[in-house]
C-alpha positions in Angstrom: 88.4 51.8 -24.6 86.0 49.7 -26.7 85.4 47.6 -23.5 84.0 50.7 -21.9 81.4 51.2 -24.5 80.4 47.5 -24.7 80.4 46.9 -20.9 76.6 46.8 -20.8 76.8 43.6 -23.0 79.1 41.8 -20.5 76.6 41.6 -17.7 78.6 43.8 -15.3 76.8 46.9 -13.9 77.6 50.0 -16.0 78.9 51.8 -12.9 81.7 49.3 -12.2 84.0 50.4 -15.0 83.0 54.1 -14.4 83.9 53.8 -10.7 87.2 52.2 -11.5 88.1 55.1 -13.9 87.2 57.7 -11.4 89.1 56.0 -8.6 92.2 55.6 -10.8 92.0 59.3 -11.7 91.7 60.2 -8.0 94.7 58.1 -7.0 96.8 59.5 -9.8 95.8 63.1 -9.0 96.7 62.6 -5.3 100.0 60.9 -6.3 100.7 64.0 -8.5 99.8 66.5 -5.8 101.9 65.0 -2.9 105.3 65.6 -4.5 104.4 69.2 -5.2 103.4 69.7 -1.6 106.2 67.8 0.1 109.2 67.8 -2.1 111.6 70.7 -2.4 112.5 69.7 -5.9 109.0 70.2 -7.3 107.8 73.7 -7.9 104.3 74.5 -9.3 102.2 77.6 -9.9 99.3 78.4 -7.7 96.8 77.8 -10.5 98.4 74.3 -11.0 97.4 73.4 -7.4 94.0 74.9 -8.1 93.5 72.7 -11.1 94.6 69.6 -9.3 92.4 70.2 -6.3 89.4 71.0 -8.5 89.9 67.7 -10.3 90.2 65.8 -7.0 86.9 67.4 -5.8 85.4 66.4 -9.2 86.3 62.8 -8.7 85.1 62.7 -5.1 81.7 64.1 -6.1 81.1 61.0 -8.3 82.2 58.6 -5.5 79.6 60.0 -3.0 77.0 57.5 -4.4 79.1 54.4 -3.7 76.9 51.9 -1.9 73.8 53.5 -3.4 74.3 52.8 -7.1 72.0 49.8 -7.1 69.0 48.7 -5.1 66.8 51.2 -3.3 67.1 54.9 -4.2 69.7 56.9 -2.3 68.6 59.4 0.4 67.1 62.5 -1.3 69.5 64.9 0.5 72.5 62.9 -0.6 71.2 62.7 -4.2 70.5 66.5 -4.4 73.9 67.3 -3.0 75.7 65.0 -5.3 73.7 66.2 -8.3 74.7 69.8 -7.5 78.4 68.7 -7.4 78.1 66.7 -10.6 76.7 69.6 -12.6 79.2 72.1 -11.2 82.2 69.8 -11.7 82.8 70.3 -15.5 82.4 74.0 -15.1 85.0 74.2 -12.3 87.5 72.0 -14.3 87.1 74.2 -17.3 87.5 77.4 -15.2 90.6 76.0 -13.5 92.1 75.2 -16.9 91.4 78.7 -18.1 93.1 80.4 -15.1 96.0 78.0 -15.3 96.7 79.0 -18.9 96.3 82.7 -18.0 98.9 82.5 -15.2 101.2 80.5 -17.5 101.1 83.4 -20.0 101.7 85.9 -17.2 104.7 84.0 -15.9 106.1 83.5 -19.4 105.7 87.1 -20.5 107.2 88.4 -17.2 110.2 86.1 -17.7 110.8 87.3 -21.3 110.3 91.0 -20.3 112.4 90.7 -17.1 109.4 92.0 -15.0 107.5 90.7 -12.0 104.0 89.2 -12.0 101.5 91.0 -9.9 100.5 88.3 -7.4 97.2 90.1 -6.7 96.2 89.2 -10.3 97.0 85.6 -9.6 94.9 85.8 -6.4 91.9 87.1 -8.4 92.4 84.3 -10.9 92.2 81.7 -8.0 88.7 83.1 -7.2 87.2 82.2 -10.6 87.0 78.4 -10.2 85.2 78.4 -6.8 82.9 81.2 -7.9 81.9 79.4 -11.1 81.5 76.1 -9.2 79.3 77.8 -6.6 77.0 79.4 -9.2 76.3 76.2 -11.1 76.1 74.2 -7.9 73.4 76.4 -6.3 71.5 76.6 -9.6 71.3 72.8 -9.6 70.5 72.6 -5.9 67.6 75.1 -6.1 66.3 73.4 -9.2 66.5 70.0 -7.5 64.7 71.1 -4.3 61.9 72.7 -6.3 58.7 70.7 -6.4 59.7 68.8 -3.3 62.8 67.2 -4.9 60.6 65.1 -7.3 63.0 66.0 -10.2 66.0 64.4 -8.5 66.6 60.7 -8.9 69.4 58.2 -9.6 70.3 58.3 -13.2 70.2 55.3 -15.6 72.8 52.7 -14.8 73.1 53.9 -11.2 76.1 56.1 -12.1 75.1 59.3 -10.2 72.1 61.4 -9.3 70.5 63.5 -12.0 68.0 66.4 -12.2 65.2 66.2 -14.6 65.5 69.8 -15.8 67.3 71.6 -18.5 68.2 74.6 -16.3 71.3 73.1 -14.6 72.4 71.4 -17.8 72.3 74.6 -19.8 74.0 76.6 -17.1 76.8 74.0 -16.9 77.0 73.7 -20.7 77.2 77.4 -21.5 79.8 77.9 -18.7 82.0 75.1 -20.0 81.9 76.3 -23.6 82.7 79.9 -22.5 85.7 78.8 -20.4 87.1 76.4 -22.9 86.8 78.9 -25.7 88.6 81.6 -23.6 91.3 79.0 -22.8 91.8 78.3 -26.5 92.0 82.1 -27.2 94.7 82.6 -24.5 96.7 79.6 -25.8 96.6 81.0 -29.3 97.6 84.4 -28.1 100.5 82.8 -26.1 101.7 81.0 -29.2 101.6 84.3 -31.2 103.4 86.0 -28.4 106.1 83.3 -28.3 106.6 83.6 -32.1 107.1 87.3 -31.8 109.5 86.9 -28.9 111.3 83.8 -30.3 114.7 85.6 -30.3 114.3 86.4 -26.6 113.0 82.9 -25.9 116.3 81.4 -27.2 118.2 83.5 -24.7 116.0 83.1 -21.7 115.0 79.5 -21.8 118.5 77.9 -21.4 119.1 80.1 -18.4 115.8 79.9 -16.7 114.6 76.5 -17.7 111.2 77.5 -16.3 109.2 77.2 -19.4 110.3 74.3 -21.6 108.5 73.6 -24.8 107.2 70.3 -23.4 105.0 72.4 -21.0 103.2 74.0 -23.9 102.7 70.6 -25.5 101.2 69.3 -22.2 99.0 72.4 -22.0 97.8 71.9 -25.5 97.0 68.3 -24.6 95.1 69.5 -21.6 93.0 71.6 -24.0 91.9 68.4 -25.6 90.4 67.6 -22.2 88.5 70.8 -22.5 87.3 69.8 -25.9 86.0 66.6 -24.3 84.0 68.8 -22.0 82.3 70.4 -25.0 81.5 66.9 -26.4 80.1 66.1 -23.0 77.8 69.1 -23.1 76.6 68.0 -26.5 75.9 64.5 -25.1 74.1 65.9 -22.1 71.7 67.6 -24.4 71.3 64.8 -27.0 68.5 62.3 -26.8 69.0 58.5 -26.8 68.8 55.6 -24.4 72.6 55.1 -24.4 73.3 58.6 -23.3 74.1 57.9 -19.7 76.7 55.2 -20.3 78.4 56.9 -23.2 78.4 60.2 -21.3 79.9 58.7 -18.2 83.1 57.6 -20.1 83.9 61.2 -21.0 83.1 62.5 -17.5 85.6 59.9 -16.0 88.3 60.5 -18.7 88.5 64.2 -18.1 90.3 64.1 -14.6 92.2 61.0 -15.7 93.5 62.9 -18.7 94.7 65.8 -16.5 96.5 63.4 -14.2 98.3 61.7 -17.1 99.3 64.9 -18.8 100.6 66.9 -15.8 101.6 63.9 -13.6 104.1 62.5 -16.1 106.7 65.3 -15.7 110.2 64.3 -14.9 110.4 66.0 -11.5 107.3 64.3 -10.2 108.3 60.9 -11.5 111.8 61.4 -10.1 110.3 61.8 -6.6 108.9 58.3 -6.8 112.1 56.9 -8.4 114.0 57.5 -5.1 116.5 54.8 -5.8 118.0 56.9 -8.6 120.5 59.7 -8.0 118.8 63.1 -8.6 120.2 65.8 -10.7 119.4 69.2 -9.0 119.6 71.0 -12.3 116.7 69.1 -13.7 113.7 70.8 -12.1 110.5 71.4 -14.0 108.8 74.6 -12.8 105.2 75.0 -13.7 
Protein backbone atom coordinates (compact mmCIF):
# COMPACT_ATOMS: atom_id res chain seq x y z
CA UNK A 1 0.00 0.00 0.00
CA UNK A 2 2.89 2.32 0.71
CA UNK A 3 3.85 2.03 -2.94
CA UNK A 4 0.55 3.58 -3.92
CA UNK A 5 1.22 6.70 -1.89
CA UNK A 6 4.80 7.02 -3.10
CA UNK A 7 4.19 6.22 -6.75
CA UNK A 8 4.66 9.85 -7.74
CA UNK A 9 8.28 9.52 -6.65
CA UNK A 10 8.97 6.54 -8.93
CA UNK A 11 8.48 8.46 -12.15
CA UNK A 12 5.45 6.41 -13.26
CA UNK A 13 2.31 8.40 -14.10
CA UNK A 14 -0.05 8.55 -11.10
CA UNK A 15 -2.90 7.02 -13.09
CA UNK A 16 -1.07 3.74 -13.82
CA UNK A 17 -1.42 2.24 -10.33
CA UNK A 18 -4.91 3.67 -10.06
CA UNK A 19 -6.02 2.07 -13.34
CA UNK A 20 -4.55 -1.27 -12.27
CA UNK A 21 -6.53 -1.21 -9.02
CA UNK A 22 -9.75 -0.31 -10.82
CA UNK A 23 -9.22 -3.03 -13.47
CA UNK A 24 -8.44 -5.59 -10.78
CA UNK A 25 -11.62 -4.67 -8.91
CA UNK A 26 -13.64 -4.90 -12.14
CA UNK A 27 -12.28 -8.36 -13.00
CA UNK A 28 -12.92 -9.66 -9.48
CA UNK A 29 -16.46 -8.25 -9.44
CA UNK A 30 -17.30 -9.90 -12.76
CA UNK A 31 -15.74 -13.15 -11.56
CA UNK A 32 -17.94 -12.90 -8.46
CA UNK A 33 -21.09 -12.12 -10.44
CA UNK A 34 -20.85 -14.90 -13.05
CA UNK A 35 -21.25 -17.86 -10.64
CA UNK A 36 -24.31 -16.21 -9.09
CA UNK A 37 -25.84 -15.83 -12.55
CA UNK A 38 -24.87 -19.17 -14.06
CA UNK A 39 -24.42 -21.68 -11.25
CA UNK A 40 -27.34 -23.47 -9.59
CA UNK A 41 -25.33 -23.87 -6.39
CA UNK A 42 -24.95 -20.12 -5.77
CA UNK A 43 -27.97 -18.21 -4.48
CA UNK A 44 -27.97 -14.49 -3.75
CA UNK A 45 -30.45 -11.80 -2.75
CA UNK A 46 -31.66 -9.25 -5.28
CA UNK A 47 -29.89 -6.42 -3.48
CA UNK A 48 -26.64 -8.40 -3.63
CA UNK A 49 -26.85 -8.31 -7.43
CA UNK A 50 -27.70 -4.62 -7.17
CA UNK A 51 -24.58 -3.97 -5.11
CA UNK A 52 -22.30 -5.87 -7.49
CA UNK A 53 -23.72 -4.20 -10.62
CA UNK A 54 -23.39 -0.75 -9.03
CA UNK A 55 -19.74 -1.46 -8.21
CA UNK A 56 -19.12 -2.66 -11.78
CA UNK A 57 -20.60 0.57 -13.17
CA UNK A 58 -18.47 2.45 -10.64
CA UNK A 59 -15.30 0.82 -12.02
CA UNK A 60 -16.27 1.31 -15.67
CA UNK A 61 -16.90 5.02 -15.08
CA UNK A 62 -13.26 5.51 -14.13
CA UNK A 63 -12.01 3.58 -17.15
CA UNK A 64 -13.85 5.82 -19.63
CA UNK A 65 -10.85 8.13 -19.70
CA UNK A 66 -8.38 5.46 -20.82
CA UNK A 67 -6.32 6.85 -23.67
CA UNK A 68 -7.05 10.43 -22.57
CA UNK A 69 -5.26 10.49 -19.21
CA UNK A 70 -2.21 12.25 -20.62
CA UNK A 71 -1.49 14.54 -23.53
CA UNK A 72 -4.26 16.73 -24.98
CA UNK A 73 -7.40 17.32 -22.94
CA UNK A 74 -10.17 14.73 -23.54
CA UNK A 75 -13.30 15.71 -25.51
CA UNK A 76 -15.51 17.98 -23.45
CA UNK A 77 -18.61 15.77 -23.85
CA UNK A 78 -16.70 12.71 -22.62
CA UNK A 79 -15.22 14.66 -19.73
CA UNK A 80 -18.59 16.00 -18.57
CA UNK A 81 -20.21 12.56 -18.84
CA UNK A 82 -17.42 10.87 -16.92
CA UNK A 83 -17.38 13.57 -14.25
CA UNK A 84 -21.10 13.01 -13.68
CA UNK A 85 -20.54 9.28 -13.26
CA UNK A 86 -17.57 9.83 -10.95
CA UNK A 87 -19.50 12.09 -8.60
CA UNK A 88 -22.53 9.78 -8.58
CA UNK A 89 -20.50 6.59 -8.06
CA UNK A 90 -19.80 6.77 -4.30
CA UNK A 91 -23.43 7.73 -3.62
CA UNK A 92 -24.72 4.74 -5.60
CA UNK A 93 -22.33 2.34 -3.83
CA UNK A 94 -23.35 3.67 -0.41
CA UNK A 95 -27.05 3.41 -1.34
CA UNK A 96 -26.57 -0.14 -2.63
CA UNK A 97 -24.87 -1.10 0.62
CA UNK A 98 -27.74 0.36 2.62
CA UNK A 99 -30.47 -1.52 0.73
CA UNK A 100 -28.40 -4.72 0.92
CA UNK A 101 -28.27 -4.48 4.71
CA UNK A 102 -32.00 -3.70 4.87
CA UNK A 103 -32.96 -6.74 2.79
CA UNK A 104 -30.59 -8.87 4.84
CA UNK A 105 -32.46 -7.81 7.97
CA UNK A 106 -35.84 -8.47 6.32
CA UNK A 107 -34.78 -11.98 5.26
CA UNK A 108 -33.31 -12.74 8.64
CA UNK A 109 -36.30 -11.52 10.63
CA UNK A 110 -38.69 -13.41 8.36
CA UNK A 111 -36.69 -16.61 8.86
CA UNK A 112 -36.73 -16.28 12.64
CA UNK A 113 -40.43 -15.38 12.72
CA UNK A 114 -41.44 -18.03 10.13
CA UNK A 115 -43.02 -15.39 7.88
CA UNK A 116 -42.60 -14.29 4.26
CA UNK A 117 -40.81 -11.20 3.01
CA UNK A 118 -42.98 -8.82 1.01
CA UNK A 119 -41.20 -8.80 -2.35
CA UNK A 120 -42.74 -5.42 -3.17
CA UNK A 121 -40.66 -3.94 -0.37
CA UNK A 122 -37.54 -5.43 -1.94
CA UNK A 123 -38.51 -3.98 -5.32
CA UNK A 124 -38.84 -0.54 -3.73
CA UNK A 125 -35.40 -0.97 -2.21
CA UNK A 126 -33.94 -1.72 -5.63
CA UNK A 127 -35.11 1.69 -6.86
CA UNK A 128 -33.09 3.60 -4.27
CA UNK A 129 -29.62 3.13 -5.79
CA UNK A 130 -30.45 4.22 -9.37
CA UNK A 131 -32.53 7.12 -8.04
CA UNK A 132 -29.70 8.36 -5.82
CA UNK A 133 -27.21 7.87 -8.67
CA UNK A 134 -29.40 9.82 -11.09
CA UNK A 135 -29.84 12.78 -8.75
CA UNK A 136 -26.12 13.26 -8.12
CA UNK A 137 -25.29 12.52 -11.77
CA UNK A 138 -27.60 15.20 -13.16
CA UNK A 139 -26.56 17.73 -10.53
CA UNK A 140 -22.97 17.21 -11.67
CA UNK A 141 -23.92 17.30 -15.36
CA UNK A 142 -25.88 20.56 -15.12
CA UNK A 143 -23.11 22.09 -13.02
CA UNK A 144 -20.55 20.99 -15.60
CA UNK A 145 -22.36 22.37 -18.63
CA UNK A 146 -22.98 25.73 -16.98
CA UNK A 147 -20.70 28.51 -18.20
CA UNK A 148 -20.09 26.57 -21.41
CA UNK A 149 -18.32 23.67 -19.72
CA UNK A 150 -15.41 25.84 -18.55
CA UNK A 151 -15.57 24.26 -15.09
CA UNK A 152 -14.85 20.76 -16.40
CA UNK A 153 -11.32 19.57 -17.01
CA UNK A 154 -9.06 16.61 -16.48
CA UNK A 155 -8.00 16.48 -12.86
CA UNK A 156 -4.44 16.55 -11.52
CA UNK A 157 -2.51 13.42 -12.45
CA UNK A 158 -4.86 12.62 -15.33
CA UNK A 159 -6.89 10.21 -13.20
CA UNK A 160 -10.37 11.39 -14.21
CA UNK A 161 -12.35 14.49 -15.12
CA UNK A 162 -13.31 16.92 -12.39
CA UNK A 163 -15.74 19.82 -11.99
CA UNK A 164 -14.45 23.02 -10.40
CA UNK A 165 -17.51 23.53 -8.22
CA UNK A 166 -18.50 22.61 -4.68
CA UNK A 167 -22.10 21.79 -5.65
CA UNK A 168 -21.63 18.21 -6.94
CA UNK A 169 -19.05 17.55 -4.23
CA UNK A 170 -21.42 18.57 -1.44
CA UNK A 171 -24.33 16.68 -3.02
CA UNK A 172 -22.23 13.54 -3.26
CA UNK A 173 -20.71 13.99 0.19
CA UNK A 174 -23.96 14.55 2.04
CA UNK A 175 -25.61 11.63 0.24
CA UNK A 176 -22.76 9.26 1.08
CA UNK A 177 -22.74 10.24 4.75
CA UNK A 178 -26.53 9.82 5.04
CA UNK A 179 -26.56 6.36 3.43
CA UNK A 180 -23.55 5.11 5.40
CA UNK A 181 -25.01 6.31 8.70
CA UNK A 182 -28.35 4.65 7.89
CA UNK A 183 -26.48 1.46 7.00
CA UNK A 184 -24.69 1.49 10.35
CA UNK A 185 -27.97 2.10 12.19
CA UNK A 186 -29.62 -0.88 10.44
CA UNK A 187 -26.63 -3.09 11.25
CA UNK A 188 -26.72 -2.10 14.92
CA UNK A 189 -30.46 -2.75 14.99
CA UNK A 190 -29.88 -6.16 13.39
CA UNK A 191 -27.27 -7.06 16.02
CA UNK A 192 -29.69 -6.06 18.80
CA UNK A 193 -32.45 -8.06 17.12
CA UNK A 194 -30.21 -11.12 16.88
CA UNK A 195 -29.26 -10.80 20.53
CA UNK A 196 -32.90 -10.74 21.55
CA UNK A 197 -33.70 -13.67 19.26
CA UNK A 198 -30.57 -15.66 20.08
CA UNK A 199 -32.56 -18.63 21.36
CA UNK A 200 -34.53 -18.85 18.10
CA UNK A 201 -31.34 -18.35 16.10
CA UNK A 202 -29.79 -21.45 17.65
CA UNK A 203 -32.75 -23.49 16.45
CA UNK A 204 -33.17 -22.01 12.98
CA UNK A 205 -29.57 -21.63 11.82
CA UNK A 206 -28.59 -25.32 11.80
CA UNK A 207 -31.70 -26.13 9.77
CA UNK A 208 -31.80 -23.25 7.33
CA UNK A 209 -28.10 -22.51 7.00
CA UNK A 210 -29.12 -19.34 5.18
CA UNK A 211 -27.65 -16.78 7.53
CA UNK A 212 -24.29 -17.94 8.91
CA UNK A 213 -22.46 -15.68 11.32
CA UNK A 214 -19.72 -15.29 8.72
CA UNK A 215 -22.19 -13.32 6.60
CA UNK A 216 -22.56 -10.72 9.33
CA UNK A 217 -18.81 -10.50 9.67
CA UNK A 218 -18.55 -9.89 5.93
CA UNK A 219 -21.30 -7.27 6.11
CA UNK A 220 -19.50 -5.54 8.96
CA UNK A 221 -16.34 -5.54 6.87
CA UNK A 222 -18.28 -4.01 4.01
CA UNK A 223 -19.32 -1.24 6.38
CA UNK A 224 -15.63 -0.39 6.62
CA UNK A 225 -15.79 0.32 2.89
CA UNK A 226 -18.60 2.74 3.71
CA UNK A 227 -16.35 4.37 6.27
CA UNK A 228 -13.75 4.74 3.53
CA UNK A 229 -16.40 6.61 1.56
CA UNK A 230 -16.77 9.07 4.43
CA UNK A 231 -12.99 9.53 4.50
CA UNK A 232 -13.15 10.11 0.76
CA UNK A 233 -15.73 12.85 1.26
CA UNK A 234 -13.44 14.56 3.77
CA UNK A 235 -10.54 14.34 1.31
CA UNK A 236 -12.68 15.76 -1.49
CA UNK A 237 -13.28 18.84 0.63
CA UNK A 238 -9.77 19.21 2.02
CA UNK A 239 -7.13 21.46 0.50
CA UNK A 240 -3.67 20.30 -0.50
CA UNK A 241 -1.66 19.57 -3.62
CA UNK A 242 -1.55 15.84 -2.92
CA UNK A 243 -5.32 15.54 -2.73
CA UNK A 244 -5.96 13.93 -6.11
CA UNK A 245 -3.40 11.12 -5.75
CA UNK A 246 -4.30 10.30 -2.15
CA UNK A 247 -8.02 10.50 -2.89
CA UNK A 248 -7.75 8.15 -5.87
CA UNK A 249 -6.42 5.30 -3.73
CA UNK A 250 -9.56 5.30 -1.62
CA UNK A 251 -11.81 5.57 -4.67
CA UNK A 252 -10.15 2.50 -6.21
CA UNK A 253 -10.08 0.49 -2.99
CA UNK A 254 -13.84 0.73 -2.35
CA UNK A 255 -14.99 -1.66 -5.16
CA UNK A 256 -11.93 -3.84 -4.61
CA UNK A 257 -12.91 -4.19 -0.96
CA UNK A 258 -16.45 -5.22 -1.93
CA UNK A 259 -15.10 -7.83 -4.36
CA UNK A 260 -12.75 -9.34 -1.78
CA UNK A 261 -15.31 -9.38 1.03
CA UNK A 262 -18.25 -10.90 -0.86
CA UNK A 263 -16.33 -12.78 -3.54
CA UNK A 264 -14.44 -14.98 -1.11
CA UNK A 265 -17.41 -17.06 0.02
CA UNK A 266 -17.10 -20.82 -0.24
CA UNK A 267 -19.79 -21.42 -2.83
CA UNK A 268 -18.34 -18.87 -5.25
CA UNK A 269 -14.81 -20.15 -4.81
CA UNK A 270 -16.12 -23.70 -5.16
CA UNK A 271 -17.48 -22.94 -8.64
CA UNK A 272 -13.98 -22.13 -9.84
CA UNK A 273 -12.47 -25.13 -8.03
CA UNK A 274 -14.27 -27.44 -10.45
CA UNK A 275 -11.78 -30.27 -9.98
CA UNK A 276 -12.96 -30.82 -6.41
CA UNK A 277 -16.06 -32.83 -5.54
CA UNK A 278 -18.86 -30.51 -4.46
CA UNK A 279 -20.88 -30.97 -1.31
CA UNK A 280 -24.52 -30.04 -2.12
CA UNK A 281 -25.19 -29.26 1.54
CA UNK A 282 -22.61 -26.48 1.61
CA UNK A 283 -24.51 -23.63 -0.04
CA UNK A 284 -24.14 -20.06 1.11
CA UNK A 285 -27.33 -18.11 0.60
CA UNK A 286 -27.06 -14.36 0.71
